[in-house]
C-alpha positions, 0 to 999 in steps of 0.5 A, a space after each residue: 604618609 607612614 605605614 599604620 603598623 610598622 612591624 609584626 610585633 605591633 600588629 600582634 599587640 594590637 590584635 591582643 588588645 582587640 581580643 581583650 576588648 572583645 572578651 570584656 565586651 562578651 563578659 559585660 553583655 553576659 552579666 548585663 543579660 543576667 541582671 536583666 533576666 533576674 529583674 524580670 523574675 516572677 515573685 509569685 513563683 518564688 513564693 510558691 517555691 518557698 511554700 513547697 520547700 516549707 511543706 516538704 520539711 519533716 516535723 522535728 521529732 525525737 528519735 525512739 530511744 533504744 535502751 541498749 544504746 547511749 544517747 550519743 550513739 547512732 542507729 546501726 542503720 543510719 545510712 538507710 
């Protein structure tokens, strides 16, 4: 019966393959868990969030026109 690992290079290669397999397993389990949690999402909460977002939007109104400014110019205090 021969030795399972013949030298240090073979051992290193097997250890790296093990680490790659472990990392892929962790990534797969994370994606699987995220997908499972997304499937359990409550649709009523999504509807409430959309309703709140729609109610927070200001109604589009025309800005008051200043006769000294041209239409394409911004107000001097536009950053406030």
